[in-house]
C-alpha positions in Angstrom: 16.6 5.4 14.0 17.7 2.0 15.4 18.5 -0.7 12.9 19.4 -4.3 13.2 23.2 -4.6 13.5 23.1 -7.8 11.4 20.9 -7.1 8.5 20.2 -3.3 8.6 16.4 -3.4 8.7 14.9 -0.8 11.0 13.6 -2.1 14.3 10.4 -0.2 13.6 9.8 -2.9 11.0 11.3 -6.0 12.6 9.6 -5.4 16.0 6.3 -4.3 14.6 5.7 -6.8 11.7 5.7 -10.6 11.4 6.2 -12.5 8.1 4.1 -15.7 8.4 4.6 -19.0 6.7 1.2 -18.7 5.0 2.1 -15.6 2.9 0.6 -13.1 5.3 2.3 -10.1 7.1 0.7 -8.8 10.3 1.4 -6.3 12.9 2.9 -7.7 16.2 0.5 -5.7 18.4 -2.5 -6.2 16.2 -2.4 -9.7 14.6 -5.7 -9.0 12.8 -4.2 -5.9 11.0 -2.7 -7.1 7.8 0.2 -5.4 5.9 1.9 -5.8 2.6 5.5 -5.1 1.3 4.7 -3.9 -2.1 6.1 -2.0 -5.1 5.2 1.6 -4.4 5.9 2.7 -7.9 2.9 0.7 -8.9 0.5 2.9 -6.9 0.9 6.2 -8.8 1.1 4.3 -12.1 -2.1 2.4 -11.3 -4.0 5.6 -10.5 -2.7 7.4 -13.5 -3.7 4.4 -15.6 -7.2 4.5 -14.2 -7.5 8.3 -15.0 -6.2 7.7 -18.5 -8.8 5.0 -19.1 -11.9 6.7 -17.7 -10.9 10.3 -18.6 -12.0 11.6 -15.1 -9.7 12.9 -12.3 -9.8 10.7 -9.2 -7.2 12.2 -6.9 -9.9 13.9 -4.6 -11.6 10.5 -4.1 -8.2 8.8 -3.3 -7.2 11.4 -0.8 -10.6 11.5 0.9 -10.8 7.7 1.1 -7.3 7.5 2.8 -8.2 10.4 5.1 -11.3 8.6 6.4 -9.5 5.2 6.7 -6.4 6.6 8.6 -8.5 8.9 10.8 -10.6 5.9 11.9 -7.5 3.8 12.5 -5.8 6.4 14.6 -8.9 6.9 16.7 -9.1 3.2 17.4 -5.4 3.0 18.1 -5.2 6.0 20.5 -7.7 6.6 23.3 -9.4 10.0 23.3 -7.4 11.2 26.4 -4.2 10.5 24.6 -5.3 12.3 21.4 -6.4 15.3 23.5 -3.1 15.4 25.3 -1.3 15.4 22.0 -3.6 18.1 20.7 -2.7 20.5 23.5 0.9 19.8 24.1 2.4 16.9 22.2 1.5 17.7 18.6 5.2 18.1 17.6 6.2 14.9 19.2 3.4 13.0 17.6 4.3 14.3 14.2 7.9 13.3 14.6 6.9 9.8 15.8 4.7 9.3 12.7 7.4 10.7 10.4 9.9 8.2 11.8 7.6 5.3 11.2 6.9 6.5 7.7 10.7 6.6 6.9 11.1 3.1 8.2 8.2 1.9 6.0 9.5 3.6 2.9 7.1 6.5 2.7 9.8 9.2 2.1 11.5 11.8 4.3 9.1 14.2 6.0 10.2 17.4 7.8 8.3 20.2 9.4 8.3 23.4 7.3 5.8 25.7 9.1 2.8 25.6 11.4 0.4 27.7 13.3 -1.8 26.0 15.9 -3.8 28.3 18.1 -7.2 26.5 17.9 -8.4 29.1 15.4 -9.9 28.6 11.9 -6.6 29.8 10.3 -4.5 27.1 11.8 -2.3 25.1 9.5 0.6 22.7 9.4 3.0 22.5 6.4 5.4 19.7 5.9 7.9 19.0 3.1 8.3 15.4 1.9 11.1 14.1 -0.3 10.6 10.9 -2.4 7.0 10.1 -1.3 6.0 6.5 -1.9 2.7 7.8 -3.4 1.8 11.4 -3.0 -2.0 11.0 -3.0 -1.8 8.3 -0.3 0.6 10.5 1.7 -1.8 13.5 1.5 -4.8 11.4 2.6 -2.9 9.6 5.4 -1.3 12.8 6.7 -4.7 14.5 6.7 -6.4 11.6 8.5 -3.8 11.4 11.2 -4.0 15.2 11.7 -7.8 15.2 12.0 -7.7 12.4 14.5 -5.4 14.4 16.8 -6.7 17.9 16.1 -10.4 17.0 16.2 -11.5 19.4 13.4 -12.4 18.8 9.8 -9.5 19.9 7.6 -8.3 20.0 4.0 -5.0 19.4 2.3 -3.2 20.9 -0.6 0.1 19.9 -2.2 2.7 21.3 -4.6 5.8 19.8 -6.1 8.4 22.4 -5.3 11.4 20.6 -6.8 11.7 17.2 -8.5 10.0 14.6 -6.3 9.8 17.0 -3.4 6.4 18.2 -2.3 5.1 20.8 0.1 1.9 19.5 1.8 -0.3 21.7 4.0 -3.2 20.7 6.2 -5.6 23.6 7.0 -9.0 23.9 8.7 -11.9 23.6 6.3 -14.8 21.4 5.1 -13.9 18.3 3.1 -14.1 18.9 -0.7 -16.3 15.8 -1.1 -18.2 13.5 1.3 -18.0 9.9 0.2 -20.9 7.6 0.5 -21.0 5.4 3.6 -18.4 2.7 3.3 -20.0 -0.5 2.2 -17.6 -2.9 4.0 -14.4 -3.2 6.0 -12.2 -5.7 4.3 -11.5 -8.8 6.3 -9.1 -11.6 5.5 -9.6 -15.4 6.1 -6.5 -17.3 7.1 -5.2 -20.8 6.3 -2.0 -22.4 7.5 1.0 -22.4 5.2 4.4 -24.1 4.8 6.5 -21.4 3.2 10.0 -21.4 4.6 12.0 -18.2 5.0 15.6 -17.9 5.8 15.6 -15.2 8.5 18.0 -12.8 10.2 19.2 -14.5 13.4 18.8 -11.3 15.3 15.6 -9.6 14.2 13.9 -12.5 12.4 13.0 -10.6 9.2 13.3 -12.8 6.1 16.7 -12.4 4.5 15.1 -11.7 1.1 13.4 -8.7 2.6 16.6 -7.6 4.4 18.5 -7.8 1.1 16.6 -4.7 -0.1 18.5 -1.4 0.2 16.9 0.2 3.3 17.6 3.9 3.7 15.7 5.2 6.7 17.2 8.7 6.4 15.7 9.2 3.0 12.7 7.0 3.7 13.2 4.7 0.8 13.4 0.9 0.3 14.7 -0.4 -3.0 14.7 -4.0 -4.2 18.1 -4.6 -6.0 16.8 -7.7 -7.7 14.1 -5.7 -9.6 15.2 -2.1 -9.4 11.8 -1.2 -8.0 10.9 0.8 -4.9 9.1 -0.9 -2.1 6.9 0.3 0.8 4.9 -1.2 3.7 1.2 -0.4 4.0 -2.2 -2.0 4.7 -4.1 -3.7 1.9 -7.4 -3.0 3.6 -7.0 0.7 3.1 -6.0 0.1 -0.5 -9.0 -2.0 -1.2 -11.2 0.6 0.5 -9.9 3.2 -2.0 -10.9 0.9 -4.9 -14.3 0.3 -3.3 -14.8 4.1 -2.9 -13.8 4.6 -6.6 -16.4 2.1 -7.6 -19.2 3.6 -5.5 -18.5 7.1 -6.7 -17.7 6.4 -10.4 -19.7 3.3 -11.2 -19.5 -0.5 -11.7 -17.0 -0.3 -14.5 -14.2 0.5 -12.0 -13.2 -3.1 -11.2 -12.6 -3.9 -14.9 -10.7 -0.5 -15.2 -8.4 -1.4 -12.2 -7.6 -4.8 -13.7 -6.9 -3.2 -17.1 -4.7 -0.5 -15.6 -2.7 -3.1 -13.7 -2.4 -5.3 -16.8 -0.9 -2.4 -18.8 1.6 -1.6 -16.0 2.7 -5.3 -15.7 3.1 -5.7 -19.5 5.4 -2.6 -19.5 7.4 -3.5 -16.4 7.7 -7.3 -16.3 11.1 -8.5 -17.5 11.9 -11.8 -19.3 14.0 -12.7 -16.2 10.8 -12.3 -14.0 8.9 -14.7 -16.3 11.6 -17.3 -16.3 11.8 -17.8 -12.6 9.1 -20.5 -12.3 6.3 -21.4 -9.8 8.5 -21.6 -6.7 10.0 -18.2 -7.3 6.5 -16.7 -7.9 5.2 -18.3 -4.7 8.1 -16.8 -2.8 7.6 -13.4 -4.4 3.9 -13.4 -3.3 4.7 -14.5 0.2 7.5 -12.0 0.8 5.1 -9.2 -0.2 2.3 -10.5 2.1 0.0 -11.2 -0.9 -0.9 -14.7 0.1 0.2 -18.3 -0.6 0.3 -19.2 -4.3 -0.6 -22.8 -3.9 -1.3 -23.4 -7.6 0.2 -22.0 -10.8 -0.4 -23.8 -14.1 0.9 -22.5 -17.5 -0.3 -24.2 -20.7 -0.8 -23.3 -24.3 -4.2 -22.1 -23.4 -3.1 -19.6 -20.7 -2.5 -19.4 -17.0 -4.6 -20.6 -14.0 -3.7 -19.8 -10.4 -5.0 -20.2 -6.8 -3.8 -17.9 -4.0 -4.7 -18.8 -0.5 -5.0 -16.0 2.1 -5.3 -13.5 -0.8 -5.8 -9.8 -0.8 -6.1 -7.1 -3.5 -7.9 -9.4 -5.9 -8.3 -6.9 -8.7 -4.6 -6.2 -8.8 -3.7 -9.9 -8.7 -6.0 -10.5 -11.7 -4.2 -7.7 -13.5 -0.8 -9.1 -12.5 -1.7 -12.6 -13.9 -3.2 -11.2 -17.1 -0.2 -9.0 -17.7 2.2 -11.9 -17.0 0.2 -14.1 -19.4 0.3 -11.6 -22.2 4.0 -11.0 -21.7 4.6 -14.7 -21.8 2.7 -15.2 -25.0 4.2 -12.3 -26.9 1.4 -9.8 -26.0 -1.4 -11.8 -27.4 -4.9 -10.6 -26.2 -6.3 -12.5 -23.3 -9.5 -12.7 -21.3 -9.9 -13.6 -17.6 -12.3 -15.2 -15.1 -11.8 -14.9 -11.3 -13.5 -15.8 -8.0 -12.6 -14.5 -4.6 -14.0 -17.0 -2.1 -15.0 -16.4 1.5 -12.3 -18.8 2.7 -9.7 -16.4 1.4 -8.9 -18.4 -1.8 -8.6 -16.4 -5.0 -9.0 -18.4 -8.2 -7.8 -16.8 -11.4 -8.0 -18.1 -15.0 -6.3 -16.2 -17.9 -7.1 -17.6 -21.3 -5.8 -16.7 -24.8 -8.3 -15.3 -27.2 
């Protein structure tokens, strides 16, 4: 995999993504397709937190939601003749290409283990993945890409064979559940911004992003300033998962997502994080593609914030609530929030 000789970031990242001055990350070839550079440890912790709160397993919904989203995306990205050609002669090459992109984006190291593809009902493909960024996301994404190329409904099973190494098999079969029709496709309004990034002179990636420890062989990205693992993925697919959870499990899911995120932030936020100030938080949001934090006010009564070009509003409310409770020695708080059509997210966290 080719990497920048100056900063070490894979070209699969620097050539395909742009970090904008308004706190948004987009794909070079599809400027409307938004991405984020986010703590992947948070994903599994969030979903485990939701299951703990509601007492109901949700992994089948997460996998099915990601399958549907990725299948639709690949079908839009690759014309039918290209998918057909891959189906009958280029499946191995397509799998290798997707695996390389996944390693660059921090999804883990994927390798082929076994496959039988004869256009029969007993066809299957088995891969082994080390250090997945989020095993449920990987299962759904892997299945969706497979279905888009293969053209048949399929299922997936996974097993942890050693510590943080999983065997994942796609096989022909009906989906275990059929989700309700998707209510919306998330879209994101844009405003201009004035966030300045020092950038690599060769590949133009922000130096704060390049300072992470990129290991494309292992498929991992680690932020040395926080000790947390990072990955690159689309917020629209993440929001679609949360929407599907709400449709399938009820209107209490948004509050549950906020609560699960609050618990995770209270456990993981360090005093050093809290002491960095507004400018550092603004930069942190922008580097992750979470938007432009144009206002952050801290008072004895709590925290208020406005994020332009926002995404993942439920998670951002949980982040702010967890930060507020950590700041005020874990006092109980309440929240109010509003996601506006112009892309602004207004959050108010108040002490009870």
